[in-house]
C-alpha positions as CSV (number, residue, x, y, z in Angstrom):
1,M,-163.6,-63.5,69.0
2,A,-164.9,-60.1,68.9
3,R,-166.7,-59.2,71.9
4,N,-170.3,-56.8,71.4
5,D,-169.0,-54.4,73.6
6,G,-168.6,-51.3,71.7
7,I,-164.5,-51.2,72.4
8,D,-162.2,-50.2,69.3
9,R,-160.0,-52.7,68.4
10,T,-156.7,-53.1,66.0
11,V,-156.9,-56.0,63.4
12,A,-154.2,-57.2,61.7
13,R,-154.8,-59.8,58.9
14,N,-152.0,-61.8,56.8
15,Q,-152.9,-63.4,53.3
16,D,-151.1,-65.5,51.5
17,V,-151.1,-64.4,47.3
18,E,-150.7,-68.1,46.0
19,T,-150.7,-67.7,42.3
20,A,-149.9,-64.9,39.3
21,D,-153.7,-64.7,39.3
22,D,-154.1,-63.9,42.7
23,L,-151.5,-61.2,42.6
24,A,-152.8,-59.9,39.3
25,K,-156.3,-59.6,41.1
26,V,-155.0,-57.9,43.9
27,Q,-152.9,-55.0,42.3
28,E,-156.3,-54.9,40.2
29,H,-158.3,-54.2,43.8
30,N,-155.7,-52.2,45.4
31,E,-154.3,-49.7,42.6
32,R,-158.0,-49.5,41.3
33,E,-157.2,-50.2,38.1
34,K,-160.5,-51.7,36.8
35,D,-163.5,-49.8,35.3
36,S,-166.2,-51.5,37.9
37,Y,-166.3,-53.4,40.9
38,S,-168.6,-55.9,42.2
39,N,-168.5,-54.2,45.3
40,E,-171.1,-52.1,45.3
41,D,-169.7,-50.2,48.6
42,I,-166.2,-48.6,46.6
43,E,-167.2,-45.4,45.3
44,P,-164.4,-44.7,41.9
45,E,-165.1,-41.2,42.7
46,R,-163.4,-40.9,45.8
47,S,-160.5,-43.3,44.8
48,S,-158.8,-39.6,44.3
49,L,-158.8,-40.0,48.4
50,N,-156.8,-43.3,48.6
51,V,-153.6,-42.7,49.9
52,H,-150.0,-44.5,49.0
53,F,-147.5,-44.6,51.5
54,K,-145.6,-46.4,49.0
55,A,-146.6,-46.5,45.4
56,P,-145.8,-49.3,43.2
57,T,-143.0,-48.4,40.3
58,A,-144.2,-51.1,38.3
59,G,-146.3,-53.9,38.7
60,Y,-146.2,-56.4,41.5
61,A,-144.8,-59.5,39.6
62,E,-142.4,-56.9,37.3
63,M,-141.1,-55.4,40.8
64,F,-140.5,-58.7,42.1
65,E,-138.4,-59.8,39.1
66,Q,-136.5,-56.7,39.1
67,M,-135.4,-57.2,42.6
68,E,-134.3,-60.5,42.2
69,Q,-132.2,-59.5,39.1
70,D,-130.7,-56.7,41.3
71,K,-130.4,-59.5,44.3
72,V,-131.9,-57.7,46.7
73,I,-134.0,-60.9,47.1
74,S,-133.3,-64.3,46.4
75,T,-135.2,-67.3,45.2
76,R,-132.6,-69.9,45.6
77,G,-134.0,-73.2,46.8
78,L,-137.4,-72.0,46.2
79,K,-140.0,-74.5,45.1
80,A,-142.0,-73.8,41.8
81,D,-145.0,-73.7,43.6
82,A,-144.0,-71.7,46.6
83,V,-145.7,-68.8,47.6
84,K,-143.7,-65.7,46.8
85,Y,-146.3,-62.7,47.7
86,G,-148.3,-61.8,51.0
87,E,-150.4,-59.0,51.6
88,L,-151.4,-57.3,55.1
89,V,-154.5,-55.7,56.0
90,F,-154.6,-53.2,59.1
91,D,-157.9,-52.2,60.0
92,V,-160.1,-50.4,62.7
93,N,-163.7,-50.5,63.1
94,S,-165.2,-47.7,61.0
95,A,-166.6,-46.2,64.3
96,Y,-163.1,-45.3,65.5
97,F,-162.2,-43.4,63.0
98,Y,-165.8,-41.7,62.7
99,N,-165.5,-40.5,66.4
100,H,-162.1,-38.9,65.9
101,G,-163.0,-36.8,62.6
102,G,-162.6,-39.2,60.0
103,Y,-160.4,-38.9,56.8
104,E,-157.3,-36.8,58.1
105,F,-157.6,-38.9,61.3
106,A,-157.5,-42.2,59.4
107,K,-154.5,-40.6,57.3
108,Q,-152.4,-40.1,60.0
109,F,-153.2,-43.2,61.8
110,Y,-152.3,-45.2,58.7
111,A,-149.0,-43.4,58.2
112,D,-147.9,-44.7,61.7
113,A,-149.4,-48.0,60.9
114,Y,-147.5,-48.2,57.9
115,K,-143.9,-47.5,60.1
116,A,-145.0,-50.7,61.7
117,A,-145.8,-52.4,58.7
118,V,-142.4,-51.7,57.7
119,E,-140.9,-53.5,60.9
120,I,-143.3,-56.5,60.6
121,V,-142.0,-57.0,57.1
122,G,-138.4,-56.5,57.7
123,G,-137.8,-53.5,55.6
124,E,-139.2,-51.0,53.1
125,Q,-137.6,-52.5,50.5
126,Y,-139.8,-55.5,50.5
127,I,-142.9,-53.7,50.0
128,L,-144.3,-53.6,47.0
129,S,-147.3,-51.3,47.6
130,A,-149.1,-49.8,50.5
131,V,-152.2,-48.0,50.0
132,M,-154.7,-46.9,52.2
133,H,-158.5,-47.1,51.0
134,A,-160.9,-43.9,51.8
135,D,-163.5,-44.9,48.7
136,E,-165.1,-47.9,50.3
137,R,-168.5,-46.9,52.0
138,N,-169.8,-48.4,55.1
139,R,-173.4,-49.1,54.0
140,A,-174.7,-50.5,57.5
141,M,-173.5,-47.7,59.3
142,S,-173.9,-45.1,56.6
143,E,-178.0,-46.3,56.8
144,A,-177.9,-46.4,60.8
145,L,-176.5,-42.8,60.9
146,G,-178.0,-41.3,57.9
147,E,-174.8,-39.7,56.5
148,D,-172.0,-41.2,54.5
149,V,-169.6,-43.2,56.5
150,Y,-166.2,-44.9,55.2
151,H,-164.4,-47.7,56.0
152,Y,-160.5,-46.8,56.2
153,H,-158.2,-49.7,55.9
154,L,-154.5,-50.4,54.7
155,H,-153.5,-52.9,52.4
156,V,-149.6,-53.6,52.4
157,V,-148.4,-56.3,49.3
158,Y,-145.2,-57.6,50.5
159,I,-142.3,-60.2,49.9
160,P,-141.5,-62.6,52.7
161,V,-138.1,-63.0,53.4
162,V,-135.7,-64.4,56.0
163,K,-132.1,-64.0,56.1
164,K,-130.0,-66.9,55.4
165,Q,-126.5,-67.3,55.7
166,I,-124.4,-69.3,52.9
167,L,-121.9,-71.4,53.9
168,W,-118.5,-71.9,52.2
169,S,-118.9,-75.9,51.7
170,K,-116.4,-78.8,52.7
171,R,-114.8,-78.9,49.2
172,C,-113.7,-75.2,49.5
173,K,-110.2,-75.3,48.0
174,D,-109.3,-72.8,50.9
175,E,-109.5,-74.9,54.5
176,A,-109.8,-71.8,56.2
177,L,-113.0,-70.7,54.6
178,R,-114.8,-74.1,54.9
179,G,-117.7,-73.8,57.0
180,T,-117.5,-69.9,57.5
181,V,-120.0,-67.4,56.2
182,K,-119.5,-66.9,52.1
183,E,-122.6,-64.8,52.0
184,T,-125.8,-63.5,53.4
185,I,-129.0,-63.1,51.4
186,M,-132.5,-62.4,51.8
187,Q,-134.3,-65.6,51.1
188,V,-138.1,-65.6,49.7
189,S,-140.1,-67.9,52.0
190,R,-143.0,-67.9,53.5
191,S,-142.9,-70.7,56.0
192,K,-140.0,-69.5,57.5
193,K,-141.3,-65.8,57.8
194,W,-144.1,-66.7,59.5
195,T,-143.4,-69.5,62.0
196,S,-144.8,-69.8,65.2
197,Q,-142.1,-69.1,68.0
198,I,-141.7,-71.1,71.4
199,V,-143.4,-69.7,74.3
200,L,-140.5,-69.1,77.3
201,D,-141.5,-69.3,80.9
202,E,-140.4,-66.3,83.5
203,A,-136.8,-68.1,83.5
204,G,-136.2,-68.0,79.7
205,N,-136.8,-71.5,79.4
206,P,-139.5,-73.0,77.1
207,L,-142.9,-73.8,78.4
208,L,-144.2,-77.0,78.0
209,T,-147.4,-79.0,77.8
210,S,-148.5,-81.8,80.1
211,K,-146.9,-84.2,77.4
212,G,-143.8,-82.6,77.2
213,K,-144.4,-80.7,74.2
214,K,-143.1,-77.4,73.6
215,V,-145.9,-74.8,73.8
216,L,-145.6,-72.4,70.2
217,R,-147.2,-69.1,70.0
218,P,-149.0,-69.0,66.9
219,S,-147.6,-66.6,64.0
220,Y,-150.9,-64.3,63.5
221,S,-150.6,-63.9,67.4
222,I,-147.5,-62.7,67.2
223,L,-148.9,-60.4,64.3
224,Q,-151.5,-59.0,66.5
225,D,-149.0,-58.1,69.0
226,N,-146.6,-56.3,67.0
227,F,-149.3,-54.2,65.4
228,W,-151.1,-53.4,68.6
229,E,-147.8,-52.4,70.4
230,A,-146.7,-50.2,67.6
231,M,-150.0,-48.5,67.4
232,R,-149.8,-48.1,71.4
233,S,-146.2,-46.6,71.2
234,A,-147.2,-44.2,68.6
235,G,-150.3,-42.9,71.0
236,Y,-153.1,-44.3,70.3
237,T,-153.9,-45.6,73.5
238,D,-157.6,-45.8,72.7
239,V,-157.9,-49.3,71.0
240,E,-157.3,-52.5,72.2
241,R,-155.6,-55.7,70.8
242,G,-158.0,-57.3,68.0
243,E,-158.1,-61.3,67.7
244,R,-158.0,-63.6,65.0
245,G,-161.2,-64.2,63.0
246,S,-162.4,-61.0,64.6
247,T,-166.2,-59.4,63.4
248,E,-165.7,-56.2,65.5
249,E,-166.4,-53.8,62.4
250,H,-169.8,-55.7,62.1
251,L,-170.6,-55.5,65.8
252,T,-169.4,-52.2,66.0
253,V,-171.8,-51.3,63.1
254,T,-174.9,-52.7,64.9
255,Q,-173.9,-51.0,68.2
256,F,-174.3,-47.8,66.3
257,K,-177.5,-49.2,64.2
258,V,-178.9,-50.0,67.8
259,A,-177.9,-46.6,69.6
260,Q,-179.7,-44.7,66.3
261,E,-182.7,-47.1,66.8
262,K,-182.5,-46.8,70.8
263,Q,-185.2,-43.7,70.5
264,R,-187.3,-45.8,67.8
265,L,-187.5,-48.8,70.3
266,E,-188.5,-46.4,73.2
267,T,-191.4,-45.2,70.8
268,M,-192.4,-48.7,69.5
269,T,-192.2,-49.7,72.9
270,A,-194.6,-46.5,74.2
271,Q,-197.0,-47.5,71.2
272,I,-197.3,-51.1,72.3
273,A,-198.1,-50.0,75.5
274,Q,-200.7,-47.7,74.5
275,T,-202.1,-50.3,72.1
276,E,-202.6,-52.6,74.7
277,Q,-204.3,-50.0,76.9
278,T,-206.8,-49.6,74.0
279,L,-207.0,-53.1,73.1
280,N,-208.0,-53.7,76.9
281,N,-210.3,-50.6,76.8
282,T,-211.9,-52.2,73.6
283,Q,-212.2,-55.5,74.8
284,A,-214.4,-54.2,77.9
285,V,-216.5,-52.4,75.8
286,I,-217.0,-55.4,73.7
287,E,-217.8,-57.3,76.7
288,K,-220.0,-54.7,77.9
289,K,-221.7,-54.9,75.1
290,E,-221.9,-58.4,74.6
291,K,-223.7,-58.3,78.4
292,E,-226.2,-55.4,76.8
293,L,-227.0,-58.3,74.1
294,Q,-227.5,-60.9,76.1
295,S,-229.8,-58.9,78.3
296,L,-231.6,-57.8,75.1
297,Q,-232.2,-61.4,74.3
298,K,-233.3,-62.3,77.2
299,Q,-236.1,-59.6,77.2
300,A,-236.9,-60.5,73.9
301,K,-237.5,-63.8,75.1
302,E,-239.4,-63.1,77.9
303,Q,-241.5,-60.9,75.9
304,H,-242.3,-63.7,73.4
305,A,-242.8,-66.2,76.0
306,A,-245.8,-63.3,77.4
307,A,-247.1,-63.3,73.6
308,L,-247.8,-67.0,74.0
309,T,-250.6,-66.8,76.5
310,V,-252.1,-65.3,73.8
311,Q,-253.4,-69.1,72.8
312,E,-255.2,-69.0,76.1
313,I,-257.3,-65.8,75.1
314,R,-258.3,-67.5,72.3
315,S,-259.5,-70.6,74.0
316,M,-262.1,-68.3,76.1
317,G,-265.6,-67.8,75.3
318,K,-268.6,-69.9,73.9
319,K,-270.1,-70.0,70.9
320,T,-274.2,-69.3,71.0
321,I,-276.9,-70.9,68.3
322,T,-276.6,-67.5,66.6
323,G,-272.8,-67.9,66.0
324,N,-271.7,-65.3,68.2
325,V,-269.4,-65.9,71.1
326,S,-270.1,-64.9,74.4
327,F,-267.9,-64.1,77.6
328,T,-268.5,-64.3,81.3
329,P,-267.7,-60.9,83.2
330,S,-264.4,-62.2,84.5
331,E,-263.2,-63.4,80.8
332,C,-264.4,-60.0,79.5
333,N,-262.3,-58.2,82.2
334,I,-259.3,-60.4,81.4
335,L,-259.5,-59.9,77.8
336,K,-259.4,-56.3,78.3
337,D,-256.6,-55.9,80.6
338,Y,-254.7,-58.4,77.9
339,A,-255.7,-56.1,75.3
340,V,-254.3,-53.4,76.8
341,T,-251.2,-55.0,78.2
342,G,-250.6,-56.9,74.4
343,L,-250.6,-53.1,73.1
344,L,-248.0,-52.0,75.6
345,V,-245.8,-55.4,75.0
346,K,-246.2,-55.0,71.4
347,A,-244.6,-51.8,71.1
348,E,-241.6,-52.5,74.0
349,N,-241.0,-55.3,71.8
350,S,-240.4,-53.3,68.8
351,R,-238.4,-50.8,70.5
352,L,-236.1,-53.2,72.4
353,E,-235.7,-55.4,68.7
354,E,-234.7,-52.1,67.1
355,K,-232.3,-51.6,70.4
356,L,-230.9,-55.4,69.6
357,R,-230.3,-54.6,66.0
358,S,-228.4,-51.1,67.2
359,A,-226.3,-53.5,70.0
360,Q,-225.5,-55.7,67.5
361,C,-224.1,-53.7,64.5
362,S,-222.3,-51.7,67.4
363,A,-220.3,-54.9,68.8
364,A,-219.3,-55.6,65.0
365,I,-217.8,-52.2,64.7
366,W,-215.6,-52.5,68.1
367,K,-214.8,-56.3,67.3
368,Q,-213.4,-54.9,63.8
369,R,-211.6,-52.2,65.7
370,Y,-210.2,-54.6,67.9
371,D,-209.0,-56.9,65.3
372,A,-207.2,-54.1,63.5
373,L,-205.6,-52.9,66.7
374,Y,-204.8,-56.6,68.0
375,N,-203.0,-57.1,64.3
376,A,-201.1,-53.9,64.7
377,Y,-200.0,-55.0,67.9
378,Q,-198.5,-58.2,67.1
379,E,-196.9,-56.7,63.9
380,L,-194.8,-54.1,66.6
381,K,-194.7,-56.9,69.0
382,K,-192.7,-58.8,66.4
383,E,-190.6,-55.9,65.3
384,V,-189.1,-55.7,68.9
385,Q,-189.3,-59.1,70.0
386,P,-185.1,-59.2,70.2
387,Y,-184.7,-56.2,72.1
388,L,-187.6,-57.1,74.3
389,D,-186.2,-60.5,74.8
390,A,-182.5,-58.9,75.8
391,V,-184.0,-56.7,78.1
392,K,-186.1,-59.9,80.1
393,L,-183.0,-62.0,80.0
394,A,-180.5,-59.2,81.2
395,P,-182.3,-56.0,81.8
396,E,-179.3,-54.4,83.8
397,K,-176.7,-55.4,81.1
398,V,-178.9,-54.1,78.2
399,R,-179.5,-50.6,80.0
400,A,-175.9,-50.5,80.9
401,F,-174.8,-51.2,77.3
402,F,-177.3,-48.4,75.9
403,D,-176.2,-46.0,78.5
404,E,-172.7,-46.1,77.6
405,L,-172.8,-46.3,74.0
406,L,-175.0,-43.2,73.9
407,T,-172.5,-41.4,76.4
408,R,-169.4,-42.6,74.2
409,T,-170.9,-41.4,70.9
410,R,-172.3,-38.2,72.8
411,Q,-168.5,-37.4,74.3
412,A,-167.1,-38.4,70.6
413,R,-169.1,-35.8,69.1
414,Q,-169.1,-33.4,71.9
415,P,-167.0,-30.3,70.6
416,T,-164.0,-29.5,72.6
417,K,-164.2,-26.3,74.3
418,P,-161.7,-23.5,73.5
419,I,-159.1,-22.8,76.0
420,R,-159.3,-19.1,77.0
421,R,-156.1,-17.3,77.9
422,K,-155.2,-15.7,80.8
423,Q,-156.1,-11.9,79.5
424,D,-159.4,-13.0,78.4
425,M,-160.0,-14.3,81.7
426,E,-158.8,-11.6,83.6
427,R,-161.2,-9.1,81.7
């Protein structure tokens, strides 16, 4: 299982090519014989940059038949539906080549990888084709970095063979030859080529399970070890051993995207903080306006209550025989006071009503601004929530991951300062 730690790892995959139709498809893909491809990341205009470390002399099936005729290989005892072809795919994540200069570095790396493939297969004569693809664009990394990045990898189509000794039978007329080696052939056999090996202890004895069965080392593990050890021996000491079913390529792309978006995350986080502050300020303003509104409503209610005393005023006075109304001196003074007060209250009430309408309009505007800011805040928070969750769960690890990843990228891109000669230094 791949680890999301930014470490570059070698990956070697062994794939069976089971049928003639499968073989034809592999040939079309590897040799770029098709006019168009369903894989949109393949750029035919770059196919001339693909490198053959061993180019096929004919079709894969035709080469197999010729090798059988020339007795380079033997299908003796092979079942009709047996697997006769295999394909090795050697790979390292795109970031590794990107950080080391790209195409030229990849060519040298896979030239050395091809040497390892020859050893793994058992001889160059059993390899039908070996080609490094340089025309497959890494879309995710290209989008993350804003430039074209290509995923370099090596396809090796081979015939799985094992050395087999054919003995003279007991029916041989020459008794001296019976049971001795009659001939040695290279037998086509996928199952024998990729058998699991018995694990030995320090004393060289088979390692046993708790039930007494021998512990076996799977063939895919052997393949990964052989490829990694060969590349380390060739001088590529900055890569680690890959693992079965590795998704390291995709994880490394994600790391690049995270590294490129770290600044964007920080900006968005700042925007969220600013938006939260604005929301808080807006909420405070709304609360203040609501309090003012409540105060105005209370004042209006008090003024309305005061206006009800007019009923008391209307009850004053007595009608005379002539139809006029007579007031006592006290009532007359009260009416005068109420008249003056009423005019003042009416004016004040009109002013308060106007202020109330203005406050209501202002509160509505601030409410709209608050809703808009709140919705924007929710969208920003939703977009960066995975990052925020990661920071909340493991802040130190996330911070260390970003720092290490950016340091590695920065160091890889930093040009090497030329070494000044001694004479230059003396000047």
